FIVONU-380648 format. One record per residue (C-alpha): residue in one letter; chain; residue number from 1; z, x, y. Coordinates in nm, 4 decimals, always signed. Each point is the difference from the previous one (the first is absolute). Last residue first. Layout:
BEGIN
R   ronu   kolza   kolvex          z          x          y
R      A       A      NUM          Z          X          Y
...
% end
This chain:
BEGIN
R   ronu   kolza   kolvex          z          x          y
R      K       A      232    -5.8832    -0.1031   +22.8735
R      S       A      231    +0.1944    -0.2837    -0.1987
R      F       A      230    -0.0116    -0.3327    +0.2042
R      L       A      229    -0.2679    -0.1794    -0.2169
R      D       A      228    +0.1849    +0.1497    -0.3033
R      L       A      227    +0.3050    -0.2321    +0.0601
R      F       A      226    -0.2542    -0.2943    -0.0729
R      R       A      225    -0.1291    +0.1656    -0.3244
R      D       A      224    +0.3515    +0.0897    -0.1311
R      E       A      223    +0.1344    -0.3641    +0.0813
R      Y       A      222    -0.3246    -0.2055    -0.1492
R      Y       A      221    +0.1609    -0.1562    -0.2947
R      N       A      220    +0.3535    -0.0180    +0.1667
R      F       A      219    -0.1768    -0.1917    +0.2884
R      I       A      218    -0.0612    -0.2871    -0.2287
R      N       A      217    +0.1801    -0.2710    +0.1646
R      W       A      216    -0.3538    -0.2028    +0.0820
R      R       A      215    +0.1635    -0.0603    +0.3466
R      D       A      214    +0.1273    +0.3702    -0.0109
R      L       A      213    -0.3080    +0.1523    -0.0723
R      E       A      212    -0.1970    -0.2127    +0.2741
R      K       A      211    +0.2610    +0.1045    +0.2702
R      K       A      210    -0.0474    +0.3624    -0.1144
R      L       A      209    -0.3627    +0.0231    +0.0174
R      I       A      208    +0.0339    -0.1917    +0.3765
R      N       A      207    +0.2538    +0.2572    +0.0827
R      P       A      206    -0.2203    +0.2735    -0.0738
R      D       A      205    -0.2149    -0.0500    +0.3362
R      A       A      204    -0.3641    +0.0680    -0.0543
R      G       A      203    -0.1000    +0.3929    +0.0463
R      N       A      202    -0.2494    +0.0656    -0.2720
R      K       A      201    +0.2552    +0.0357    -0.2509
R      V       A      200    +0.1743    -0.3240    +0.0902
R      E       A      199    -0.3899    -0.1741    -0.0584
R      F       A      198    -0.0128    +0.1689    -0.3604
R      F       A      197    +0.3446    -0.1116    -0.0931
R      L       A      196    -0.0889    -0.3480    +0.1343
R      N       A      195    -0.2997    -0.0264    -0.2220
R      E       A      194    +0.1858    +0.1045    -0.2943
R      I       A      193    +0.2382    -0.3011    +0.0933
R      N       A      192    -0.2870    -0.2214    +0.0156
R      Q       A      191    -0.1198    +0.1211    -0.3460
R      A       A      190    +0.3457    -0.0927    -0.1645
R      V       A      189    +0.0038    -0.3243    +0.1801
R      A       A      188    -0.3417    -0.0931    -0.1515
R      K       A      187    +0.1348    +0.1296    -0.3300
R      P       A      186    +0.2755    -0.2729    +0.0179
R      I       A      185    +0.3680    +0.1742    -0.0093
R      G       A      184    +0.1332    +0.0518    -0.3541
R      G       A      183    +0.2616    +0.2613    +0.0957
R      Y       A      182    -0.2676    +0.2697    +0.0985
R      S       A      181    -0.0820    +0.1237    -0.3831
R      P       A      180    -0.0046    -0.3634    -0.1054
R      E       A      179    -0.2777    -0.0834    +0.2324
R      P       A      178    -0.0372    -0.3851    -0.0124
R      N       A      177    -0.3448    -0.1617    -0.0077
R      L       A      176    -0.0945    -0.1989    +0.2937
R      L       A      175    -0.2759    +0.2234    +0.1089
R      G       A      174    -0.1737    -0.0304    -0.3333
R      K       A      173    -0.3201    -0.0131    +0.1574
R      S       A      172    -0.0922    -0.3449    -0.1328
R      Q       A      171    +0.3602    -0.1029    +0.0816
R      L       A      170    -0.0586    +0.0976    +0.3727
R      Q       A      169    -0.3023    -0.2291    +0.0090
R      K       A      168    +0.1462    -0.2709    -0.2043
R      L       A      167    +0.2851    -0.0032    +0.2620
R      N       A      166    -0.2457    -0.0412    +0.2947
R      D       A      165    -0.1870    -0.2563    -0.1685
R      S       A      164    +0.3033    -0.2213    -0.0536
R      I       A      163    +0.1332    +0.0812    +0.3523
R      S       A      162    -0.3045    -0.1380    +0.1813
R      S       A      161    +0.0161    -0.3526    +0.0112
R      A       A      160    +0.3787    -0.0066    +0.0587
R      T       A      159    -0.0484    +0.2640    +0.2753
R      F       A      158    -0.2750    -0.2162    +0.1887
R      E       A      157    +0.2181    -0.3306    -0.0157
R      Y       A      156    +0.3121    +0.2078    +0.1305
R      I       A      155    -0.1988    +0.1573    +0.2882
R      F       A      154    -0.1742    -0.3184    +0.0603
R      K       A      153    +0.3370    -0.1761    +0.0394
R      L       A      152    +0.1170    +0.2758    +0.2358
R      I       A      151    -0.2944    -0.0520    +0.2182
R      S       A      150    +0.0612    -0.3586    +0.0442
R      I       A      149    +0.3520    +0.0770    +0.0831
R      D       A      148    -0.1709    +0.2190    +0.3017
R      W       A      147    -0.1158    -0.3149    +0.1645
R      L       A      146    +0.3279    -0.1486    +0.0342
R      S       A      145    -0.0387    -0.1420    +0.3770
R      D       A      144    -0.3648    -0.0657    -0.0568
R      Q       A      143    -0.0113    -0.1377    -0.3478
R      G       A      142    -0.2523    +0.1172    -0.2623
R      I       A      141    -0.3400    +0.0170    -0.1241
R      I       A      140    -0.1030    +0.3139    -0.1540
R      V       A      139    -0.3146    +0.2457    -0.0442
R      V       A      138    +0.0199    +0.2756    -0.1808
R      S       A      137    -0.2335    +0.3391    +0.0199
R      M       A      136    -0.0424    +0.2619    -0.2624
R      E       A      135    -0.3263    -0.0897    -0.1489
R      E       A      134    -0.1940    -0.0271    +0.3398
R      Q       A      133    -0.3550    -0.0707    -0.1663
R      K       A      132    -0.1433    -0.0428    +0.3454
R      K       A      131    -0.1339    -0.3515    -0.0725
R      N       A      130    +0.3402    -0.0921    -0.1760
R      L       A      129    +0.1865    +0.1027    +0.3008
R      D       A      128    -0.2250    -0.2194    +0.2390
R      N       A      127    +0.0814    -0.2867    -0.2500
R      T       A      126    +0.3506    +0.0441    +0.0292
R      I       A      125    +0.0141    +0.0209    +0.3654
R      R       A      124    -0.1978    -0.2994    +0.0549
R      D       A      123    +0.2069    -0.2058    -0.2572
R      A       A      122    +0.3239    +0.1264    +0.1527
R      V       A      121    -0.1232    -0.1136    +0.3309
R      E       A      120    -0.0583    -0.3616    -0.1230
R      N       A      119    +0.3233    -0.0187    -0.1987
R      P       A      118    +0.1896    +0.1432    +0.3160
R      L       A      117    -0.1367    -0.2667    +0.2340
R      G       A      116    -0.2488    +0.0763    +0.2524
R      H       A      115    -0.0506    +0.2391    +0.3065
R      V       A      114    +0.1391    +0.3321    +0.0104
R      I       A      113    +0.3235    +0.1738    +0.0810
R      D       A      112    +0.0332    +0.3719    -0.0826
R      T       A      111    +0.2838    +0.2625    -0.1037
R      Q       A      110    -0.0327    +0.3516    -0.0721
R      G       A      109    +0.1076    +0.2266    -0.2622
R      T       A      108    +0.3511    -0.0132    -0.2004
R      E       A      107    +0.0699    +0.2877    -0.2401
R      N       A      106    +0.1837    -0.1415    -0.2930
R      K       A      105    +0.1403    +0.2546    -0.2554
R      Y       A      104    +0.0615    -0.0835    -0.3513
R      S       A      103    +0.1934    +0.1640    -0.3198
R      Y       A      102    -0.0730    -0.0896    -0.3436
R      L       A      101    +0.2455    +0.1202    -0.2734
R      I       A      100    -0.1151    -0.0179    -0.3474
R      G       A       99    +0.2276    -0.0194    -0.3146
R      P       A       98    +0.1082    +0.2410    -0.2953
R      N       A       97    +0.3006    -0.0812    -0.2115
R      N       A       96    +0.2652    +0.2487    +0.0456
R      G       A       95    +0.3233    -0.2048    +0.0800
R      G       A       94    -0.0116    -0.2528    -0.2769
R      D       A       93    -0.1427    -0.3470    -0.0284
R      D       A       92    +0.2636    -0.2423    +0.0626
R      T       A       91    +0.2892    +0.2146    +0.1558
R      I       A       90    -0.2460    +0.2131    +0.2146
R      V       A       89    -0.1796    -0.2988    +0.1040
R      Q       A       88    +0.3336    -0.1594    +0.0972
R      N       A       87    +0.1042    +0.2963    +0.2175
R      F       A       86    -0.3399    +0.0138    +0.1462
R      F       A       85    +0.0696    -0.3815    +0.1050
R      E       A       84    +0.3248    +0.0802    +0.1729
R      Y       A       83    -0.1633    +0.2608    +0.1863
R      A       A       82    -0.2469    -0.2333    +0.1328
R      D       A       81    +0.2750    -0.2347    +0.0666
R      K       A       80    +0.1567    +0.2806    +0.2444
R      S       A       79    -0.3150    +0.0654    +0.1622
R      F       A       78    -0.2326    +0.2699    -0.0347
R      G       A       77    -0.0264    +0.2714    +0.2494
R      E       A       76    +0.0331    +0.3320    -0.2327
R      L       A       75    -0.0792    +0.0580    -0.3019
R      N       A       74    +0.2320    +0.1442    -0.2750
R      M       A       73    +0.0184    -0.3352    -0.1787
R      A       A       72    -0.3491    +0.0037    -0.0381
R      Y       A       71    +0.0098    +0.3283    -0.2232
R      H       A       70    +0.2185    -0.1804    -0.2129
R      P       A       69    -0.2198    -0.3079    -0.0398
R      T       A       68    -0.2993    +0.2531    -0.0671
R      I       A       67    -0.2669    +0.0913    +0.2268
R      I       A       66    -0.3638    +0.0570    -0.0050
R      K       A       65    -0.1493    +0.0102    +0.3403
R      P       A       64    -0.3049    -0.1835    +0.0978
R      K       A       63    -0.2408    +0.1996    +0.2302
R      E       A       62    +0.1232    -0.1394    +0.3640
R      A       A       61    -0.1553    -0.3504    +0.1120
R      I       A       60    -0.1207    -0.0152    +0.3677
R      V       A       59    -0.0380    -0.3498    +0.1644
R      R       A       58    -0.2165    +0.0249    +0.2803
R      G       A       57    -0.0389    -0.2432    +0.3330
R      T       A       56    -0.1632    -0.2666    +0.1330
R      R       A       55    +0.1466    -0.3041    +0.1563
R      I       A       54    -0.2236    -0.2952    +0.0976
R      V       A       53    +0.1232    -0.2795    +0.2011
R      T       A       52    -0.2004    -0.3277    -0.0484
R      E       A       51    -0.0795    -0.2598    +0.2582
R      K       A       50    -0.0879    -0.3657    +0.0507
R      E       A       49    -0.0701    -0.1710    +0.2899
R      K       A       48    +0.0481    -0.3593    -0.0076
R      S       A       47    +0.3804    +0.0213    -0.0876
R      D       A       46    +0.1499    -0.2494    -0.2088
R      H       A       45    +0.1482    +0.2281    -0.2346
R      S       A       44    +0.1829    +0.1698    +0.3031
R      Q       A       43    -0.1195    +0.3840    +0.0647
R      Y       A       42    +0.2912    +0.1984    +0.1707
R      V       A       41    +0.1061    +0.1414    -0.3366
R      P       A       40    -0.3438    +0.1340    -0.0763
R      Q       A       39    -0.1465    -0.0865    -0.3434
R      T       A       38    -0.0044    +0.2706    -0.2019
R      L       A       37    -0.2671    +0.2663    -0.1771
R      V       A       36    +0.1154    +0.3441    -0.1489
R      Y       A       35    -0.2821    +0.2230    -0.0754
R      Y       A       34    +0.1024    +0.2853    -0.1878
R      K       A       33    -0.1392    +0.3425    -0.0856
R      I       A       32    +0.1183    +0.1387    -0.3294
R      N       A       31    +0.0650    +0.4004    -0.0669
R      T       A       30    +0.0949    +0.0868    -0.3410
R      S       A       29    +0.1725    +0.3351    -0.0888
R      G       A       28    -0.0740    +0.1989    -0.3122
R      F       A       27    +0.0286    +0.0191    -0.3536
R      T       A       26    +0.0474    -0.3501    -0.1037
R      A       A       25    -0.2366    -0.1694    +0.2581
R      L       A       24    +0.1007    -0.3409    +0.0907
R      R       A       23    -0.2452    -0.2472    -0.1142
R      Q       A       22    -0.3782    -0.0512    +0.1310
R      K       A       21    -0.1830    -0.2971    +0.1573
R      P       A       20    +0.2820    -0.0444    +0.2613
R      F       A       19    +0.1037    -0.3920    +0.0221
R      R       A       18    -0.1534    -0.2426    +0.2027
R      V       A       17    +0.1258    -0.3001    +0.1460
R      I       A       16    +0.3831    +0.0651    -0.0676
R      L       A       15    +0.1887    -0.3084    +0.1185
R      S       A       14    +0.3401    +0.0033    +0.1423
R      H       A       13    +0.1393    -0.3326    +0.0971
R      E       A       12    +0.2288    +0.0010    -0.3068
R      L       A       11    +0.1328    +0.3412    +0.1199
R      A       A       10    +0.0671    -0.0822    +0.3362
R      R       A        9    +0.1854    -0.3064    -0.1040
R      N       A        8    +0.2034    +0.1792    -0.2049
R      F       A        7    +0.1047    +0.2475    +0.2791
R      Q       A        6    +0.0634    -0.2637    +0.2101
R      Q       A        5    +0.2164    -0.1697    -0.2182
R      N       A        4    +0.1955    +0.3374    -0.1009
R      N       A        3    +0.0463    +0.0436    +0.3755
R      E       A        2    +0.1388    -0.3719    +0.0609
R      M       A        1    +0.2604    +0.0765    -0.3049
% end
């Protein structure tokens, strides 16, 4: 219970001062530099000397991946609650309705301590980024002990603001349309599998291709082509 309270408190005290000027890329990765500003834990509220901790790093979003609920059930690393949710989605909406999976990686950078309150430092950094026209940078004010929770809040809000545009771009190119000749998988998935075949022919690990075919439950549609990769 106490951990939940700390988590909720960290979310409530997280303020995204400056958002990136562009949304998540639909057809490639997105690299976002972050500045997380916090009041150091050793500093009391009545301290005369105000300081701010600046943590920098990068959040890297991989190219959005089209999945279905059935496909998601075969992904690894999700909690029991997540699998129960996937099951409910399959029950309610069907197992082959396409959606988007976003994957993020946090690369921490350096930590600095400067004079001034977090909101004052945030204003200075924001003004500097605007002057430099840094489009893919975010400025966040958070709590010192749970500063990475602030990054999670940003990721959630940034993804929510991007998903509609990503879906429109995918739909405009017909990439969500089912491919009946390949078991009804989305067109984008069929294209990705073609790329995997090409990569395997050029020396990539065939297990990656086999695993993807099995996750989509379409190995029978590609079995002859897959076995041909090993024929001389």
